[in-house]
N, C-alpha and C positions, 0 to 999 in steps of 0.2 A: 835634648842639646846631645849631634852627637861630637867624637873625639875631635875630630877634624877641624868643627866650627868651635872647639871650646881652647882644645888644647891646654895649655896653664892660663885658664880665664881670668885667675886674679889678676897676674902680672901684666895682662891685656888692659884690666878695667884700671889699672893704677894707672899704664903709663896712658891709657885715653884722659886721665882725668886733671894730671899733673902737666901731660905734657911731654916731650925728650928734651929735656932739659938737666941744668948740672946744679938743681936747685934743693932743699932738701926734699926729701917726698913726703905730700900731706895726707897722704892715706898709705895703708891701713893706720890705723889711731886711736889708740887708746886713751879711756878715758874713766874717771873713776867715777862709781854709784855710792858709793857706800865706805865708808871709811871705821872700819869697828876698833876693839881698846885693846885684842890684848892676841899674841903672837899665837899663829897657828889656830887663832879661834872659831874663824867659818868654814865649815866645811864640804854639803852639803846646799845643791842650789835646785827649785824650779820655778816655773814661771804657768802664772793663769793667765790667757792673753783674754778673758773676757773681763777679768777685774783691772788687765796692766799692772800684776803686781808679779813683782819675786817674794819666793820663800827661800831661809836659806835657815840652815842649822849652823848651832856653834857646838861646841864639844866642851868649850871652857866654863858655860853656864849651864849645860843640858839641858837647851830648849832650843823652838825656833821662832824666829820672826817672821814677821810681815811689812812689805813696802813697798810702797804704791809711788809706780815711777810718773803717775801725774800730778798726783800732789806733793811729793817729796817727806808723805810720813810714815811713819815706822813705829810698829807696836811688835812686843810680845806676848806671841799667841797661844803658846803649848810651855810649860815648863815641867818638872821635876821628871826630867828624861834622863837617860841613860845612855853616854854618848849619841848621839844621835850622827847620821853623818849621807850614807846615800838618800839622793830624794827621788822623785817625781812627779810630777801633775797629772793627772787624768779624771772628767767628770765629776767637778766641782769635789776629788781628795786633794791631799797631797798625800803621797806614801811616802816611808821611810825607816828607813834600817836603826831601830832601836840597839846599837852592838852591842852594848853594856849587859841588857836583855837578852838578849840574842833572841828577836824577839821582829816581826814585821808588824808596822803600825801605820794608821791612817789617821789623818786630820780632816776635818769636813769642815771645808770654809766659808760656809755660811755661821755656824756657829761656835767652830771649832772647839769641836769637840773631841778628843783624841781616844783611840778602842783599837782593840788588839786583833790583828787576823789570824794569831794560832799559828799552826804549823810546827815544822820540825828542819833547824837546819844545824851543822855540825858547826860546832865552835873552833876558832884555830887562835892563834895567840894575839890577834886582832881584834876579836868579838865576829857578832855575825848578824846576820847576812853580809854582804858587799852592794852591789850596783845595781841599781833596777833602772829599769826601759818599759813606757807606758806603751799598747799600740793603742792605733783609732779606733780598736773594737771594744777599746776601756780596759783589756784583759792584760796582764805584767807579766816579764820577763825578772828574776830575780837570781844572781849569782849568789850559788853556796858554795864558793871556792873551799871549804875542808872537806868537802864531797865530791871535789871534781865534778861539780852537778851545776846544771839551770834549772831552777823551777819553773812552773807559769801558775796563773794566779789568773781563774775564770769563774765569776759570780762570788767571789767570795772565799772561794777552794784554793788551795793551794796543791800541786801534785807532780811530778817530777815530769821535767819534757828530756830534758838529755843529760843522762849521765854517765860514769865512766870513761870520762872524757881524760885524755892523755895531758891535760893542761888546768890548773887552777884556775877559774875563771873569774875578775876583779869587776872591770867596769864592761857596761853594755852599750848598745845603741841600734835601733832597729832601723832598715831602709822600707817604707811603707812601699816603696815603687816596686819592688820586685819579691818584698819579703823573706831579705837576706838580715838575718841576728847575729852583729858583730859583736865580737869580745875578744878583751886583753887582760892579760895576768897582771898583776899589780908589780911596777914599774920595769912591765915586758917590752919588748922589742919585736914583736909581730903581732900583725892585727888578723885574727882567725873571722871565718862565716861559719853560718849553719844556717841553710836553707828553711823557713820555716812548715812548707807546706810539706818538704820533702821529708821534712823530721818527721810530722804529723803521719803520713805514709808509711813510715819504717828508714828512712835514709838519714842518720844524722852525723854524716858524715862532713867533717869539719876538712876549711881549705884554708892556705892561707893567703891573702889578697896583698897586703905588702910588708916590707920586715925581711931580715935576715937574721935567721938562726943563729947567736956567737958573736953574731957583731954588735957592737954596741956606740954608736955616733950620730948624729944629728946628719945625715945627708939628705936632697930633693930629687927626684929622679921619677923613675916608673915604680912601682909597687910589683910589677909581676913582671919574670921574663916570658919576654918572646922571643924568636927566630933567631932574632938579627940584633938584641940586647945577652950581653954579660953580666955575670955577677956581678962585677965590681962598679957597674952603672945603674942598681938598682938604689932604692932607697933604704933608707934605716932610719931604725928609733933607738929612742936613747932608756927612755924610761917612762914607759905609756902608764898615766895616775885617770884617765877620762877622755869619755868622747860624744858626741851627739850626733845623728844625722841631720840634715835639712832635706827634705826629699822634693822640694820646689827647685835648688839648685839641683842636688842629685848631689850632695858633697856631705864628705864623714868629715868634722873636724874631731882632732887628738889635740887633747893637753898631756903634756911630757913635765918631767918634773925630776930631774937627776942630782943628786947632790953625793959629793964626795970632800969629807974635810970640811975646807971651808969654802967651795968649789960648788957652784948650782950651776944649775944650765935648766931655766924655763921656755918653752916655746909654745906654741900653738899650730898646728899641720892641717894642712885640706888636701884631701884626697879625695881626687874627682871617681866617685863610681858610678857616673857613666862610661866612664874608657874601659877598654877590656885592658888596661895595662896597667888601672889605678894610678892614672900619677898621682905623685905628692908632693907640695910645694907647704914651704915655712909662712908663716901670716901673718905670725908673731911673737918676741922675742929674738934674741942676735940680729938686736936694730932694725927688724924690718918691719914694725910699727913706730910711730910715735909717740912716745908720754905726753900727750900733748898738755896735759895740768897735773903734771906729776912725773915732769922728766928726771927729775933725781930718785926714782924708785924703779926699778928695772924690774919684770916679771920675775918671783921668786914664791914657788910653793900654789903653781896650778892643778886646781884640783877641777871639780865638778862644773858643767859647760851647761848653758839653754841657748837654745835660739827664740831671739825675741823676732826677728824676721831675717829675711836672705840676706841683708846687707849689715843686721848687729848681733851681735853674739854677746850675753853677759857669761861672766866667769869667776870663780871663787881665785883671786890670789895670796893664798892662803898665807906665807910667811912674812907678806908686807899688812895683813890684817885687811884685806878689801876685797870688794866686792867692783870690778869691773867692765868697762864693755868695749869691745872691739869694733869697729866701723869698718868692712874691707874698703869702700867707694866711698867716693865723695855722693852724699845724698841726693837723691834727685829734689829741684824744687819740686813743690805742688802746682798742678794745672793751673791756668789762667784760669779765672771765671768766666765763664761766656760774656761777652757785650750784649748788651740790652738791645732787643730787637727795635727797630727804628722804629719811631711812631708813625703812625698812622696819618697818611695822607686829607687835608683838610677836605673835606666835601664842597661841593660849590654852591655859592647862598642860592639860597630857592625864592623866585620870583615868586611875587603875591598873587594868588588866585584869584579870579576875578568875583564878585558877588554872585550866588548864586540865581537865576532869575528867579522874581514871582510867580507861582503856579498859574496857570492859565485858569480864568473862572470855566465851568463845566456849560456847554451850552445852551438855549433858552428848550425850556423842553415844547416842542409843537403844541397849537392850538387846537382843540380838542374841533371835532367838526358841528358846521351849524345845526341847530334840530329842523325838521322837515316842517312847512308850513300844517297848519292843522287842516284836516279835510275841509270841504264846501260843501256848507249844506242840502 
């Protein structure tokens, strides 16, 4: 989808959904999926599309839980962990950072067995490793913030991918359309990109696709400067905590949370990664989305997010002890059932056939010729 066609596609979809009137917008809309028990209880989140199930980590209980979106059933599936945080799903396994033990672990969703993937991560004040993202081929990238690096997991083996970065990677996302790996620092205000294919060939240069160094505020606009765009018009960020990319809409979603004393701001932003200017739009928070079933609880503490489908994003609202869903536009109704085919035309009645005539008898056999008279004496 080209930039001229898309523009701020979320805003356009919203206007189409609600019409240009003065009523409160109905979309984007936020609903609550799960309400937890303790503040800052929930951190990581992953989605298994095959089972239509969410997996989430709880740091207060040191466990993982499974929630089935079809049945609403919920179960603890792994316990006795140590501060599990970031998560990703791929190939029937949930990968998660067990930050208290500085370990990367996996859980097989068929039997809930947990095993360590080993590796070595540089521990900092909040443990290691940090963000995890799964690629379509089953490999993973893992943020090793303490080492200013990103590691790669392929075929069960961890190895360095991009090291000696000038930044401390915390959250990760991957764009399957052009092989860009996005990352941000914890509470950062810039979104960075490394092209995976170029990095494998030796060029691990980092570019900034959105945000301004030294500027912390929530402001929409183009992410990258063009010849006709001044710095003052560029989008800015305040405190990036998570990110996820949807390849179908070619959109990078950014979860932000910034707290200063009693003040807290939590928002979700959308970056159009098909646009050369990486246009940024706020889609949740700051009254941009309706709190449909929980109007007295605004966002506070957005953490990990996952794509359910191009119109629905699940995310952790940590300080509110909730997992919520952001629906961007009015859901499309299912296609109507096709009309049954008309009944076949009745056949005309058949006239009774006359009885078959009896077969004619065979003609009589010819009479033999008369015998000649006897000879005279």
